[in-house]
C-alpha positions, -999 to 999 in steps of 0.1 A, spaced: -501 -205 184 -467 -212 182 -439 -223 205 -412 -196 219 -380 -213 224 -349 -197 241 -313 -219 244 -301 -222 285 -268 -227 291 -262 -253 313 -240 -282 322 -267 -303 340 -280 -333 322 -318 -345 319 -320 -362 349 -301 -332 370 -324 -307 353 -354 -329 362 -343 -326 400 -341 -292 402 -378 -292 393 -390 -324 408 -405 -304 436 -428 -287 412 -461 -304 408 -466 -336 387 -431 -330 373 -425 -357 345 -391 -366 325 -393 -384 294 -352 -393 290 -333 -408 260 -306 -424 283 -294 -445 256 -280 -423 228 -294 -429 194 -300 -404 163 -337 -421 157 -350 -428 188 -328 -412 215 -314 -378 205 -337 -358 229 -351 -359 262 -380 -339 277 -389 -325 309 -430 -310 321 -434 -293 352 -461 -273 363 -491 -288 343 -519 -263 332 -542 -291 323 -547 -328 342 -563 -357 325 -574 -388 345 -594 -415 339 -607 -450 355 -640 -471 345 -656 -446 322 -651 -416 337 -627 -387 330 -614 -356 352 -601 -324 329 -585 -303 363 -611 -325 385 -649 -315 367 -660 -351 358 -674 -362 328 -682 -397 311 -665 -406 274 -641 -420 256 -605 -413 273 -588 -410 234 -616 -389 224 -615 -363 249 -579 -360 249 -578 -356 213 -605 -327 218 -579 -312 238 -549 -315 214 -571 -299 188 -583 -269 215 -547 -258 220 -533 -269 188 -501 -252 177 -478 -246 146 -448 -263 151 -423 -256 129 -393 -260 153 -365 -286 147 -379 -304 178 -404 -329 181 -424 -321 212 -425 -287 225 -456 -288 239 -485 -311 252 -497 -343 269 -474 -366 289 -483 -398 306 -495 -429 302 -518 -452 289 -522 -487 315 -525 -516 296 -559 -522 320 -576 -497 297 -585 -523 270 -608 -535 294 -634 -503 283 -632 -512 250 -629 -550 247 -655 -576 263 -628 -594 285 -634 -617 310 -629 -601 350 -605 -636 367 -570 -617 375 -578 -595 410 -561 -561 407 -532 -555 436 -533 -514 430 -563 -491 416 -548 -467 397 -558 -442 365 -559 -464 339 -555 -431 316 -531 -402 331 -520 -374 315 -504 -339 325 -508 -308 295 -480 -290 299 -471 -253 279 -437 -252 292 -411 -280 285 -371 -284 288 -357 -297 256 -323 -314 266 -307 -324 227 -277 -350 232 -265 -348 197 -264 -310 201 -250 -308 236 -276 -280 244 -305 -273 267 -335 -253 255 -370 -242 270 -403 -242 249 -430 -219 263 -468 -217 246 -482 -182 256 -512 -200 269 -510 -187 302 -475 -176 304 -450 -149 293 -424 -168 280 -393 -145 289 -407 -142 329 -403 -186 322 -368 -181 304 -354 -162 332 -368 -183 360 -356 -215 342 -321 -198 338 -316 -185 374 -328 -224 389 -303 -242 367 -278 -216 376 -283 -216 413 -252 -242 423 -246 -276 419 -253 -283 455 -289 -281 447 -286 -312 429 -294 -344 452 -268 -366 449 -274 -392 479 -243 -417 481 -258 -455 470 -263 -477 496 -272 -514 494 -303 -523 505 -311 -562 499 -345 -569 494 -367 -597 489 -388 -600 457 -420 -618 458 -442 -633 432 -476 -644 426 -459 -674 403 -433 -699 417 -410 -709 392 -425 -745 388 -460 -729 386 -450 -700 357 -436 -732 337 -467 -751 340 -490 -719 330 -463 -716 299 -475 -753 293 -511 -743 294 -504 -717 266 -484 -744 247 -517 -766 250 -538 -732 239 -517 -728 208 -521 -767 198 -558 -765 202 -554 -736 174 -566 -708 201 -536 -687 193 -503 -688 175 -487 -665 199 -492 -653 236 -476 -630 259 -472 -644 296 -466 -622 327 -453 -626 364 -454 -597 387 -420 -592 412 -433 -570 444 -408 -557 471 -408 -533 495 -392 -502 487 -361 -485 506 -350 -459 487 -362 -428 473 -376 -433 439 -350 -406 424 -322 -427 435 -338 -458 422 -342 -441 386 -303 -428 393 -290 -464 396 -311 -479 368 -302 -452 337 -269 -463 348 -272 -499 348 -298 -500 317 -298 -469 295 -328 -469 272 -340 -449 242 -379 -447 263 -370 -443 297 -390 -422 320 -392 -407 353 -426 -401 369 -437 -381 397 -475 -383 403 -503 -378 423 -495 -409 448 -475 -427 435 -441 -431 408 -433 -445 373 -396 -456 369 -390 -470 333 -363 -479 310 -380 -495 283 -364 -502 249 -395 -505 228 -412 -476 207 -450 -484 206 -458 -457 183 -443 -424 167 -465 -405 146 -448 -371 127 -469 -353 101 -489 -385 96 -464 -408 91 -466 -437 119 -439 -462 128 -440 -490 148 -411 -509 166 -420 -542 179 -400 -566 200 -397 -599 199 -367 -628 207 -341 -619 238 -312 -634 250 -288 -625 278 -258 -610 278 -227 -631 283 -204 -630 308 -176 -625 290 -171 -615 248 -170 -645 235 -201 -658 251 -217 -626 242 -214 -629 206 -226 -669 208 -254 -654 224 -261 -629 196 -255 -655 169 -281 -679 185 -305 -650 190 -304 -641 151 -300 -675 137 -334 -689 163 -364 -698 140 -383 -693 166 -373 -664 174 -377 -650 141 -412 -661 137 -423 -645 166 -414 -612 152 -430 -622 122 -461 -629 136 -462 -596 156 -450 -580 127 -483 -591 106 -507 -583 135 -492 -548 137 -497 -546 102 -536 -559 103 -537 -532 135 -523 -500 111 -546 -513 81 -576 -501 97 -561 -465 101 -538 -457 74 -538 -457 37 -541 -488 13 -505 -500 0 -486 -473 23 -475 -499 51 -443 -510 45 -418 -532 70 -384 -521 73 -350 -535 85 -364 -566 94 -349 -586 123 -323 -557 134 -302 -571 167 -305 -543 194 -278 -548 225 -288 -535 256 -270 -537 291 -289 -569 301 -301 -584 271 -301 -588 232 -332 -580 214 -342 -585 176 -365 -557 164 -387 -549 131 -398 -511 121 -434 -512 107 -445 -478 87 -477 -465 71 -495 -433 62 -526 -424 81 -556 -415 58 -572 -381 57 -595 -374 88 -573 -402 114 -557 -385 139 -529 -397 160 -550 -406 189 -574 -424 162 -542 -444 153 -535 -455 188 -567 -465 199 -568 -490 168 -538 -504 174 -537 -502 215 -528 -524 232 -491 -533 216 -493 -565 195 -459 -575 211 -473 -577 245 -506 -592 242 -506 -624 211 -520 -631 182 -550 -631 179 -549 -599 198 -584 -604 216 -584 -642 219 -544 -635 234 -560 -610 259 -587 -633 272 -559 -662 278 -539 -635 295 -568 -629 317 -577 -665 327 -537 -675 334 -520 -643 351 -533 -639 384 -527 -604 389 -538 -574 365 -513 -559 348 -519 -525 355 -494 -498 338 -472 -528 324 -475 -532 287 -496 -502 282 -472 -474 270 -462 -437 280 -447 -408 260 -463 -375 246 -490 -364 230 -479 -329 214 -501 -298 207 -488 -303 170 -505 -332 168 -476 -355 168 -468 -381 194 -442 -407 205 -452 -436 234 -434 -464 247 -442 -495 258 -443 -501 291 -416 -529 298 -386 -527 324 -408 -504 344 -415 -505 380 -445 -486 399 -440 -475 433 -472 -474 453 -477 -472 487 -442 -484 500 -440 -511 474 -425 -517 441 -442 -539 414 -423 -549 385 -440 -569 358 -419 -593 334 -429 -617 309 -423 -630 273 -439 -643 241 -449 -684 243 -444 -699 212 -458 -736 204 -418 -738 206 -411 -724 238 -391 -746 266 -407 -742 299 -375 -736 320 -364 -710 291 -390 -687 293 -390 -685 334 -353 -677 329 -363 -652 303 -381 -630 329 -356 -628 356 -330 -617 330 -353 -591 317 -358 -581 356 -320 -579 363 -314 -540 362 -344 -532 379 -340 -556 409 -301 -543 407 -313 -507 412 -336 -511 443 -312 -526 456 -288 -498 448 -260 -517 431 -242 -497 406 
């Protein structure tokens, strides 16, 4: 099978197009709201999935029909069943869009069960689309891709054209109002700092070199999730943003971090380690940049995670194919600066993209090193389960290519409450109060979007 592609003329942006379709069942927007030639050229919108995949505790459902098994293997079979030949310029023309939650790891590693669960959601959730809207931000063009599994391409092209040309009044643009909110956490400042010290003691004892510690902020939600996302994409544009309107909950993300991209057997992961807040003026901002770039603690933290990622990739990549590129690259976002490194490799023959995801999941930047011991410590010290936070979301293409983020700078809205995970890597050099403040710096844009501050 091959995709059928047609350009659609419109002045609407990716989020406005999503709004036109968001009344449809299970609509998902994967948006690059921070434009970048390599990480932010395209946005994708899927609507009316022809296959739904849900997984929880060993059982998966495909279009409501239950079976037992490994979700990575089940998804791999679906991808191969509907395999297409993608010779277009576009990295994604149809396939699965969804997430793997952090808590999926419990089905594959023997972790203690200590942290309590706050919300029960599928640990793996994908919708498969044979029709996708593609927004090319650099060419300033919009395309519709249709794979003629169950659809007539020309019928879909015409219906999308009519929908997008149906008048600007159809786009919901509600005036933002301030909604003061009260954020709650299972940690106080003091208890979080005490827990940072506990991690440091594990490091002193030789259990781990680094472990990622998280707190979950919660608040009642007063706004429509679309209004929250609209505010967030303006406050904190990011290359791996997402707006997911799912079965009975919503996901709103402005993630800056790529977990894994695979194209034609080439694998790329881009771990982030090292954070400084944006300055209140240009002089302070430059000072914070220089401090981060010259921080031995942050550079060593990133190096440890790069080594972990290289080790994970060595399980599925050809010998001597793994390369480290662009080490300690500074990336600047709306509220923080980060250090990033790119790690690349070439998959071994017979290894699929989902085999690679399974081998490397969850990402090392949000667990620690060694990974398994770090996850055991996380389970012991974090009072509540992470759920989606620090898992990954994105697309699984029918052409065998994938692109997944790390689920950070993200909120899940369920039953009138928002859940926001924020954390950071703890090393022996960590200062307890600075680590606590870093979590608040990372939460700034998410909290402002809840309040409606633009």
